[in-house]
C-alpha positions in Angstrom: -6.6 49.4 -42.4 -7.1 50.2 -38.3 -9.9 47.9 -38.3 -8.9 45.2 -40.3 -5.5 45.1 -37.9 -7.8 45.1 -34.9 -9.8 41.9 -36.6 -7.0 40.1 -36.8 -5.4 40.8 -33.3 -8.6 39.5 -32.2 -8.9 36.6 -34.2 -5.4 35.7 -33.2 -6.2 36.4 -29.3 -9.4 34.2 -29.8 -7.2 31.2 -31.0 -4.4 31.5 -28.7 -7.5 30.9 -26.3 -9.3 27.9 -27.9 -5.5 26.2 -27.6 -5.1 26.9 -24.4 -8.5 26.0 -22.7 -9.4 22.8 -22.0 -12.8 23.1 -24.1 -10.4 22.5 -27.3 -7.1 21.0 -27.6 -6.8 21.0 -31.6 -3.4 22.6 -31.8 -0.9 21.0 -32.6 2.4 21.4 -30.1 6.2 21.5 -31.1 7.9 20.5 -27.7 8.2 18.2 -25.4 6.8 20.5 -22.6 3.8 21.3 -25.1 2.7 17.9 -25.4 2.8 17.3 -21.9 0.4 20.1 -21.4 -2.0 19.2 -24.1 -1.6 15.6 -22.2 -2.4 16.9 -19.1 -5.6 18.5 -20.5 -6.9 15.6 -22.2 -6.2 13.7 -19.1 -8.2 16.2 -17.0 -10.6 16.1 -19.5 -10.9 12.1 -19.2 -9.5 11.4 -22.6 -7.0 9.0 -21.8 -5.6 7.6 -24.9 -5.4 10.7 -25.7 -3.2 12.0 -23.5 -0.8 8.8 -23.6 -0.3 9.3 -26.9 0.8 12.8 -26.4 2.8 12.1 -23.2 4.4 9.2 -25.8 5.1 11.9 -28.2 6.8 14.3 -25.3 9.2 11.2 -24.5 10.1 10.5 -27.7 11.3 14.3 -28.4 13.0 13.9 -25.0 13.6 10.8 -23.6 14.9 12.8 -20.1 11.7 14.3 -19.3 10.2 13.3 -16.6 7.1 14.8 -16.0 5.8 12.9 -19.2 6.4 9.8 -17.5 4.8 11.2 -14.7 1.9 11.8 -16.3 1.6 8.7 -18.6 1.9 7.1 -15.5 -1.2 8.3 -14.2 -3.4 8.3 -17.3 -2.2 4.6 -17.7 -3.0 4.1 -13.7 -6.6 5.6 -14.8 -7.1 3.0 -17.3 -6.1 0.0 -14.9 -2.8 -0.5 -16.9 -0.5 -0.8 -13.4 2.1 -2.5 -15.1 2.7 0.2 -17.7 2.1 2.5 -14.7 4.8 1.3 -12.4 7.0 1.1 -15.3 6.5 4.9 -16.0 6.9 6.1 -12.0 9.8 3.8 -12.0 11.5 5.8 -14.7 10.3 9.3 -13.2 11.8 7.9 -9.9 15.0 7.3 -11.7 15.1 10.5 -13.7 14.2 12.5 -10.7 14.8 10.4 -7.3 13.6 13.2 -5.3 10.1 13.6 -6.2 8.1 12.1 -3.0 5.0 11.8 -5.6 6.0 9.1 -7.8 7.4 7.3 -4.7 3.9 7.9 -3.1 1.6 6.8 -6.1 3.7 3.9 -6.9 3.9 2.5 -3.3 -0.4 2.7 -3.7 -0.4 0.5 -7.0 2.3 -2.1 -5.2 0.0 -2.2 -2.3 -3.1 -2.9 -4.6 -1.4 -5.8 -6.5 -0.5 -7.0 -3.1 3.7 -6.5 -3.2 3.5 -5.3 0.5 7.1 -5.1 0.9 7.6 -2.7 -2.5 4.6 -0.8 -1.1 6.1 -0.3 2.2 9.9 0.6 0.6 8.4 3.4 -1.0 6.1 4.8 1.4 9.5 5.1 3.8 11.5 6.7 0.9 8.5 8.9 0.9 8.9 9.8 4.4 12.3 10.6 3.9 11.5 13.4 1.6 8.3 14.2 3.6 9.1 13.4 7.2 6.4 15.5 8.3 3.6 13.8 6.1 1.2 12.5 8.7 -1.3 10.8 6.2 1.5 8.9 4.9 2.8 7.3 8.2 -0.6 6.2 8.8 -0.5 4.7 5.1 3.2 2.9 6.2 1.6 1.8 9.2 -1.2 0.3 7.5 0.8 -1.5 4.7 3.0 -2.8 7.5 0.0 -4.3 9.5 -1.4 -5.6 6.2 2.3 -7.8 5.2 1.9 -8.9 9.0 -1.5 -10.2 8.3 -1.1 -12.0 5.1 2.4 -13.4 6.9 -0.5 -14.8 9.4 -2.9 -16.1 7.5 -0.3 -17.9 5.0 1.4 -19.3 8.1 -2.1 -20.6 9.3 -3.0 -21.9 6.1 0.2 -23.9 5.5 -0.3 -25.2 9.1 -3.7 -26.3 8.5 -3.0 -28.0 5.2 -0.7 -29.9 7.4 -2.9 -30.9 10.0 -5.3 -32.1 7.2 -3.0 -34.3 5.6 -1.8 -36.0 8.5 -4.3 -35.0 12.3 -1.4 -36.5 14.1 0.9 -34.1 13.6 1.9 -32.3 16.5 4.6 -30.2 15.4 1.7 -28.5 13.1 -0.7 -27.9 16.0 2.1 -26.5 17.7 3.3 -24.3 15.6 -0.2 -23.0 14.1 -0.9 -22.1 18.0 2.8 -20.5 17.9 1.3 -18.3 15.0 -1.8 -17.5 17.2 0.1 -17.0 20.4 2.6 -14.6 18.8 -0.3 -12.0 18.4 -0.3 -11.8 21.5 1.4 -8.4 22.8 4.9 -9.0 24.2 4.7 -6.4 26.8 1.5 -6.3 29.1 1.4 -3.2 31.2 2.1 -4.3 35.0 0.3 -1.4 36.8 -2.9 -3.3 37.6 -4.2 -0.7 40.1 -4.7 1.3 37.5 -8.5 0.9 36.7 -7.7 2.8 33.4 -4.9 0.0 32.2 -7.2 -2.4 33.8 -10.0 -1.3 31.2 -8.0 -0.7 28.9 -6.4 -4.3 28.3 -10.3 -5.6 28.6 -10.6 -3.7 25.7 -7.8 -4.9 23.7 -8.8 -8.6 24.8 -12.3 -8.2 23.5 -11.4 -6.8 20.3 -7.9 -8.2 19.4 -7.0 -10.8 21.5 -9.3 -13.3 23.1 -10.3 -15.3 19.7 -6.7 -16.2 19.1 -5.6 -16.8 22.7 -7.9 -19.3 22.6 -7.3 -20.7 19.1 -3.6 -21.1 20.4 -4.5 -22.6 23.9 -6.8 -25.5 21.6 -4.0 -26.1 19.1 -1.5 -26.7 22.3 -3.4 -29.0 24.1 -4.1 -30.9 20.8 -0.6 -30.8 20.3 0.3 -32.4 23.7 -2.6 -34.7 23.6 -0.4 -36.1 20.5 2.9 -36.2 21.8 2.8 -35.3 25.6 6.8 -34.9 25.6 6.2 -32.2 23.6 8.3 -29.7 25.7 7.8 -26.5 23.5 3.9 -27.5 23.5 3.5 -27.6 27.1 5.7 -24.6 27.8 3.7 -22.6 25.9 0.3 -23.5 26.7 1.0 -22.8 30.1 2.2 -19.2 29.1 -1.3 -19.1 27.4 -3.3 -20.3 29.8 -1.7 -18.0 32.3 -2.4 -14.9 29.9 -5.8 -15.6 29.5 -6.3 -15.7 33.5 -4.1 -12.2 33.3 -6.0 -10.8 30.9 -9.6 -12.2 32.6 -11.1 -13.8 29.6 
């Protein structure tokens, strides 16, 4: 009798182990938490459709269980279904507004979709919860720079098209030149006696500024050739030339 009892306990123990490992997930849960745990196991194994099915069942059992939406969002994202992932991260944020990770991963997806305003907003929301995270500060800076770059490229493309349609459009040349000109730093260090600052300025010019400054001057010159009375083009042409001389390019 004792031997049968020991055997039964051993079998029961083995079944418990099997149900709880990542090697087998055949046991059927009966709670939302159980389905999420099994869904996590499937997701870790790369069985994303099975994971999504379990997260979905967990949500059916408890529509306010935020972890189910979080797990399903990751599974959808891994499958490349960004829209469903966004929807689930958004639902999780509604249920758990202080979950920094949900903001972080939603920000990444928004960035991949090119929705930089929303990506920036989510990184900022994350940093309100975890202000000490320097890595996300860098990602926020990258997103803001990407937004500025996208806006710049779009503006240049629009003015370039206007010039193509009307090569005598002085305003289009001026406005395109102004886009290039505004990439110059608003404040230039005044301490010209510091060799370190001089070297720094020259390095910045050679890497970031010089091509844009030349293009700005070319566009301002074109605007003035077309319309000699274009006061803004004349003003910024002189400013751009002075900047180029000042920076030594």
